[in-house]
N, C-alpha and C positions, 0 to 999 in steps of 0.2 A: 522439474521441481513441482511438488505439491504443497500449497499452504492451506492449512484448516484454522478456521476463525470459530470459535464457539462464543454466542452471544451470552451476555451477562443479565441482560433485561430487554424488555419490549422497547421499541423505539427506532429512530433513524440516525443514521452515523456514515460518515465517509472513511473510507480506507483508502490512502495515499501511499505509494511507493515510488522510489526512485532508484534507478540503477547508474551505477558509475564505476569506474575504474580508481578509487581515492588513491590506491597505491602507485598510480601514474602521475597523480598529481593533477588529476582532472578536476575542475571546480564545477564544471556545468554537468548534469545527469545526462546520460547518453539516450535514457529511456524514463519517461513518467508515465504513471498509471493511477487512476484514480476512479472508484466507483461508490455508488451509494447503496448502503444496504437498510432494508427495512426488515425489522423482526416484528411479527404480529403475535 
């Protein structure tokens, strides 16, 4: 998969994602991911 994010303004922000199989009744994410983005 490819995810594209377009900034709305300058600054710093964190993008966080979680991967889970919610349809299987899993409550805890199988994978978590976070990154800090700086737009100048």
